[in-house]
N, C-alpha and C positions, 0 to 999 in steps of 0.2 A: 868982283868976287861972286862965285857961283852960289845960287840959292839952294838950300837944303830942302829937297822935295819930300823925302821919306826918311823916317828914323824908326828903327826897331830897337826897343830897350828891354832886354831880358825876356824875350818872347818864348814861352813854352806851350806845348800842346800835348794833352793827354787824352786818349780815347778809352772809354770804358771806366768801370769803377772797381775799387777794392783789388782783389787778387787777379781780376781779369784785365786790369788797366795796363795800357801801354803808353809810355811817354815817347812821342815821335820827335819832338823838338825840345831842346834843352838850353834855355837862357841865350837865345839868339839875339845878338846886337850888331847892327851896322847902320850906316847912313848912305843915302843916295843923293847925289847932287844933280842940279839941272845940267843937261848936256852930257850926262854920264851914261854909259852903256856897260852893264856888268853881266857876267855869266855866272851861273851857279851850277856846279858839277858835283857828281858823287854817285856811288853805286845805287842800284835799285833798292828801294825801301829805306833810303837814308833820310827821307823827309823833304825832298826838294819840292814835290808837287803840293804837299801840305803847306809848306812855307809860302809858295806862290798863291795858294788859295786864301791864306790869311791876309797877305798883302793886298790881294784883289777884293777883299771884303766878301768873299764867298764862304769863308769859315771865320769863326772868332777864336782867339787864342785862349788858353786856359789861364794864363797869367802873363804879365808884362804889358807893354804899350806899343801900339802901332800908330805913328804920328804922320799924317799926310798934310802938307802945307800948314803946319803948326796946329792941326786939329787932331786930338787923340780919338781915333775911331774905335778903340777897344771897348769903349763904354756905350757905343751906339746901338740903337734898337734896329730890328730888321728893316724898317722903312727908311731909316737914315742910311743904313748900309747900302740899300738899293740906290739911293741918290748918289752916294760916293762912287759906286760902280758906273753909273751913268755919266757923271760929271767929271770924274778924275781918272778913270782907268780905261785903257784900251787893251783888249785881249786878242792875242793871236795864238791859235791852238795847233796841235800836232797835225791834224788834218784841217783843212780850211774851214770846215763846218759852214759851208755856204748853203743857203736855202734852195733846194733843187728847182722849185717852180718860180724863182725870181731871177730876172736878168741881172747882169753885172751891176748896172747902175742902180737898180732897185734894191740890191743888197745894201748899198750905202744909204739909200733914201729911207730904208726901214729904220735906221738909227735916228734920222731926223724926225720920223713919225713918232717914235717912242719918246724922244726928248721934247717934242711939240715946239720945235723951233721953226722959223720962217721957211716955208717949203720952197719958195722961189729962190731964195738965197742958197739954200742947201742943195738945190738941183744944180746950180752953177758950181758950188763947192765940190759936189760929187764928180761932175764932169771934169773940173780942173784937176782933181786928185788923180783920176783915172788916166787923164792925158799925161800928167806928170810921170806916172808910173808905166807909161808905154802901153796903155790899154784903151786908147781912144777908139780903136777899131773893134772893140769888144763890148761896147756899152749895152747893146741889146742882145748879147749872147747869154745863153743859159749855161750853168756850171758843167753840164755833161759834155760840152763842146770845148772846154778849156783844158790846157795842159796842167800838170801839177804845179809848175812854177807860176803860171798865170793865176791859178786859184790862190796861191799864197800871196801874190801881189794884190789881188782883190781883198784878201783878208787884212793885209797891211793898211790898205786905203780905208777899209771899214773901221779898223782899230783907231785910225786918226780922225775919223769923221766927226766925233763929238769933241774934238780938240782937247784930249786928255792930258794930264800932267805926266802920267806914268803909263808906259806900254809894258805889258807882261806877255812874254812869249814862251809857251810851253812846248819844247821840242819842235820848233818850226821847220827844221830841216829833215825830220825823221822820214818823210815819204818822198824825199827828193834825192837825185843823184848828187855827186860831189860838186859839180859845176853849178847846178841850180841852187843847191844849198848855200854855197858861198855867195851867190848873187843875192839871195833873199836876206842873209845876215848883213851883208854890206848895205843893202837897201834900208834895213831897219836902222843901222848905224847912221847912215846919211840923214834919214828923216829925224832922228834924235838930235843930231848936231845942228842941222839947218833950221829946225823948228824949236830948238831949245827945250826939248822934252827930256825925259829920263826913261831908261828901259832896263828891265831884268829879263834875262833869257835862261831858262832851264834847258840844259842840253847834255847829250852824251857824245856829241860830235866834236872831237878835239881839233878837227881840221879848221874850224871857224873861230877858235878862241882868240887868235891873234887880232881879230877885228875888234874885240872888246877892250875896254879901258882897264877893267879889273876882272879877276876870276876868283870866286869864292868857292872853296871846296867844303862840302858838307859830309860829315862822317858820323854815324851813330847819333844823329840829331844835333850835332854841334858844328859851327862854322870854323873853318881853318883857312885863313887867307894866305895865299901863296903868291 
């Protein structure tokens, strides 16, 4: 039986106060199982990125509970949320957000430096990840010499480097052509299944939805599962 990694219970988010307040999310509830890859789609301004930021401990909800591995992070203080991001979450963004002055391998080693884990073990881990993703010939290459698809593969390896429970991908195919976009999403799916992780992808790209296990539609701040 799959383990429940993430549970959202009646999560709402309001920005501003009084007459100027705007409620972006309204009583969002769903669960994410180990080994599951889901997509969240919806029109611009529907609350997708806000929802991803709350799940990723970058924002706190106004009400409701976010539970990761049986721990309710909704009551956590900033320092605790920082630990959640480091230990439980792997982020993949619309553009790869690689550090321009770091080589491909050093992009991954930066994560181990932050987490203060064994440097020698992490060096091997980084090399193995990059080899697995077909980037062994790019270890000492800088981002400006990489293609868009290669940059996103490095971003995927970096997201997995801290062995997170949940991978959050925000429009990971936006800067890629159709073929590269499909490859990147299939790669995320493969890593989720083979490593028993869980992933949520916010996307406008309907061409890659068939790769996901479930698609959640968000409209006017509410989830509609189809």
